[in-house]
Residue frames as qw, qx, qy, qz and C-alpha x, y, z in Angstrom:
[[0.710, 0.130, 0.471, 0.507, 59.28, -29.63, -31.36],
 [0.037, -0.606, 0.161, 0.778, 60.74, -26.76, -33.37],
 [0.676, 0.643, 0.339, -0.118, 59.15, -26.08, -36.74],
 [0.366, -0.431, 0.514, 0.645, 61.64, -26.15, -39.66],
 [0.584, 0.661, -0.059, -0.467, 61.36, -25.21, -43.32],
 [0.477, -0.212, 0.790, 0.322, 62.19, -28.07, -45.69],
 [0.419, 0.244, -0.557, -0.675, 61.58, -28.92, -49.33],
 [0.795, -0.005, 0.382, -0.472, 58.68, -31.35, -49.43],
 [0.139, -0.234, 0.920, 0.281, 59.26, -34.90, -50.64],
 [0.287, 0.387, 0.873, -0.074, 55.58, -35.74, -51.03],
 [0.281, 0.851, 0.399, -0.193, 54.04, -32.49, -52.32],
 [0.239, -0.572, 0.376, 0.689, 56.29, -31.40, -55.15],
 [0.692, 0.685, 0.181, -0.136, 56.03, -30.50, -58.81],
 [0.531, 0.744, -0.343, 0.215, 59.60, -29.39, -59.54],
 [0.393, 0.385, -0.659, 0.514, 61.81, -29.32, -56.43],
 [0.524, -0.489, -0.678, 0.165, 59.32, -29.25, -53.54],
 [0.198, 0.092, -0.251, 0.943, 59.91, -25.61, -52.57],
 [0.416, -0.297, -0.153, -0.846, 56.26, -24.53, -52.75],
 [0.763, -0.317, -0.538, -0.165, 55.11, -27.73, -51.05],
 [0.577, -0.122, -0.521, 0.617, 57.58, -27.15, -48.23],
 [0.033, -0.157, 0.146, -0.976, 56.49, -23.55, -47.77],
 [0.599, -0.326, -0.349, -0.643, 52.85, -24.67, -47.74],
 [0.747, -0.284, -0.583, 0.145, 53.58, -27.31, -45.09],
 [0.381, 0.015, -0.414, 0.827, 55.47, -24.78, -42.97],
 [0.213, -0.071, 0.112, -0.968, 52.61, -22.25, -43.01],
 [0.262, 0.289, 0.882, -0.263, 49.91, -24.98, -42.94],
 [0.444, 0.526, -0.022, -0.726, 48.35, -23.79, -46.19],
 [0.846, 0.400, 0.351, -0.030, 47.27, -25.37, -49.46],
 [0.537, -0.287, 0.454, 0.651, 50.24, -25.76, -51.80],
 [0.380, 0.596, 0.556, 0.437, 48.16, -24.62, -54.78],
 [0.091, -0.980, -0.176, 0.028, 47.79, -21.16, -53.22],
 [0.484, -0.663, 0.337, 0.461, 51.55, -20.94, -52.70],
 [0.548, 0.111, 0.609, 0.563, 52.20, -22.03, -56.30],
 [0.230, 0.810, 0.456, 0.287, 49.74, -19.45, -57.68],
 [0.254, -0.946, 0.018, 0.202, 51.29, -16.72, -55.55],
 [0.563, -0.416, 0.468, 0.539, 54.76, -17.72, -56.77],
 [0.468, 0.418, 0.590, 0.508, 53.62, -17.59, -60.42],
 [0.043, 0.947, 0.293, 0.126, 52.04, -14.16, -59.92],
 [0.436, -0.797, 0.210, 0.361, 55.25, -12.98, -58.24],
 [0.589, -0.109, 0.558, 0.574, 57.28, -14.29, -61.17],
 [0.356, 0.618, 0.550, 0.434, 55.06, -12.68, -63.80],
 [0.041, -0.953, -0.239, -0.180, 54.49, -9.28, -62.22],
 [0.426, -0.847, 0.242, 0.206, 57.70, -8.69, -60.26],
 [0.639, 0.686, -0.346, -0.024, 59.98, -10.65, -62.57],
 [0.085, 0.593, -0.760, 0.255, 62.33, -12.17, -60.01],
 [0.840, -0.211, 0.267, -0.423, 60.21, -15.16, -59.03],
 [0.931, 0.281, -0.229, 0.043, 62.16, -17.64, -61.14],
 [0.380, 0.544, -0.551, 0.506, 65.48, -16.54, -59.67],
 [0.448, -0.453, 0.468, -0.613, 63.98, -16.63, -56.16],
 [0.959, -0.043, 0.042, -0.276, 62.70, -20.18, -56.78],
 [0.790, 0.394, -0.394, 0.256, 66.12, -21.36, -57.94],
 [0.072, 0.546, -0.562, 0.617, 67.80, -19.79, -54.91],
 [0.688, -0.324, 0.342, -0.552, 65.21, -21.35, -52.57],
 [0.975, 0.126, -0.147, -0.113, 65.68, -24.76, -54.22],
 [0.621, 0.441, -0.491, 0.423, 69.42, -24.54, -53.63],
 [0.055, -0.486, 0.511, -0.707, 69.26, -23.14, -50.08],
 [0.755, -0.291, 0.181, -0.559, 66.35, -25.08, -48.53],
 [0.138, -0.316, 0.938, -0.044, 67.35, -28.48, -47.12],
 [0.544, -0.093, -0.711, -0.435, 65.49, -31.61, -48.20],
 [0.725, -0.423, 0.144, -0.524, 62.95, -33.09, -45.79],
 [0.092, 0.371, -0.911, 0.157, 64.49, -35.86, -43.73],
 [0.672, -0.234, -0.642, -0.286, 62.75, -39.15, -43.06],
 [0.275, -0.421, 0.569, -0.651, 61.51, -39.54, -39.48]]
């Protein structure tokens, strides 16, 4: 089965982007969220990147 990147329906705080990325890479979603916050604070484009990812990533389908 091919691995796909989806927004998570079960592990989400805002849109499920970080939860979906964590599921894809088989990591803890808290680490992804902390990395995203650090990226937003220090690089400055993390919020825009999150919005783009929320719009582009498809929602997880029920199986």
